[in-house]
N, C-alpha and C positions, 0 to 999 in steps of 0.2 A: 700763250700771249701774256706779256707783262703789262699790267695796267699802271701807267705813270700817274701819280697824284696830280701833277700839274695839268693833266688832261681833263680832270673832273672838277677843277676849280676855275674861276674866271682867268682868262689868259693874262690879265694884268693883275698882279698881286698887290693888294692894298695894304700898306703898312699903317697900323693904327697906333694909338698911344700905348697900347699894351705890348707893342713891339719895340725891342731895343736893337740898335745897330752895334754889332761887335766888330772891332777892327783888330785883328789878331797879328801880332809880331811883324809888323811892317817895319823891320829894323834893317839897318845897313848890312850887317853880316848874314841876315836871313834871306834877303831878296837879291843879293849879289849874284848875278847870272841866272836869275829866274826867268821863266817864260813870260813874254809880254810884260815885263816889269813895269815900264813907263805907262803903258795902256791900263794896266790893272790899278796902279796908283792913281791915275787920272779918274778912273771910274769910281774908285773908293772916295776920292775927294768930292766927286759930284754927289755921291750918296751922303757924305758927311754934311755937305752944304744944305741938302734937302732936309736931313735930320735936324739940323740946327734951326732951319726956317720953320719947321713944323713942330719944334720942341719935342722931337722924339728922343728918348733916352739914348745916349751915345757913350759907349765905353770902349776905351783903348786897352789892349792887353800887351804887355811887354815881358819877354822871356829873359831870364838871367840864369847862367850856370857857368861851369868852368870854360865853356867855349864862347860864351857871351857874357863876359865879365861886366858887371854894373859899372858904368862910367867910361867904358872903352868906346872907341869909335864904332866897332861892330855892333855893340849893344844899342846904340842910339837909334831912335826912330828916324826913318829917312827924312832928309830936310824938305823934300817935296810934299810930304804928307801934311795935311791941314790939321795938325795937332796944336792945341793951345794949352798953356799951363793951367787954365781954368777947367779943362776937360777932366773927366774922371779917367783914372788910369789904374789898372789892376796889374800888379807884378806877379809873375809865376816862375816856378822852377821846374815844373813838370809839363809834359805835352798838354795835359788836361788843365785848363784855366780854372776849373772848379776845385782842383785839388789843393788844399791848404792855402786858399786865397780868399779874398773878400768878394769874389764875383757873385756868388749866390746872394749875399747880403745886398750888394749894389742893385741887383735885378729886383729884389723884393721891395726895395724903397719905392719903386715906380709901379709895382703891381704887374711886372712884365709876365706875359704868358707865351710870347713867341720871340725867339732870338733870330736876327738876320745876320748871317755869318759871312764875313769877308776876311781877307788877309793871306797869311803865309804860315807854313808851307802846307799846300793842299793835302799831301799824303801824310803829314805828321800832325801838327797842332790843329789845323782847320778840321780835319776829319775827327780827331779825338775830341775836340771841344763840341762839335756838332752831335756826336754820339752821346757824350756825357750830358749834354743839354736834355736830350730825350730821357735819359735815366733820371734826371733831376725834374721831370715833369713839364718841360717846355716843348712847345712846337718849335720846329726848325725850318727856316727859309735859308737855303744856300744860294747866294748870288753867283751864278755860274761863270760870269766874266769878271768877277771881282776877287778872285783868289788865284794864287800862283805857287809854283814850286820850281826847283831846279831839276836837271837831268839826274836820273838814278842809274848807277852802275849795278846791274843785276848779274848773277853768275853767268847767265847765258847771253846777255846783250845789254845795251844801254837803252833805257826807256826815257824818252824826251820829256821835259817838263810839260810840254803841251799835251802829250799823250796821257800823262798822269792827271792833269786837270780834266781832260775829257773823261777819263775813267772815274774820277771822283764824282763828277757831275752825273754820269750814268748811274753810278752806285746810289747816290741820293735820290735821283729821279725815279728809281724803282724800289726804294726802301720803304718798308712800312714798319710801324711800331705801335703796340697796343695803346689806344687812347690818345694818340698824338697825331698831329698833321706834319708831314714832311713834304716840303715844297722846294722846287728848283725854279729860279726865275732869273732872266737876264736883267742887268742893271737898268736898261731903258724901259723895262716893263714894270718896274716898281712904281707904284703910285702912292705918294705920301699924302695921307689925310691931314687936313688942317683942323 
């Protein structure tokens, strides 16, 4: 039997001022064709609104490389995303937003101990950032309905984006890491402390 950490903590996860909301790679070229794209963006926007209201640290992450060239349409954050130019933005060139970026410094400015992970793509940058956060001594809360990805062509079949999201949620729901808490929670069950 696998013990899921979200079964031993309160059903509603409270986000405190030591929690930062990370919004990873919600860019035009990243979420084009992603599973439940509009629903995920709407749920992320709701989390962003609550984070702003409660003054929770909020950090947007934006990828750039040969496929997402800075300044191109594909590179831009999606227009529906509630990003403001006054928000903190970390640019990255690797799947890991901690690799050669200012993310660790940004989190240290607020004394963050837990990162709440949202964004795209579930099987690439979202998973990589969440694992890296654990290595960098952060607890991780994955918001199960606020990340997405596209279908994946595997050698034997196509795995749908929705299946990948479900797999990633299951993976983090059963993941343990020494000295860290790993939680999965739906966006409606996040309680923002004032």
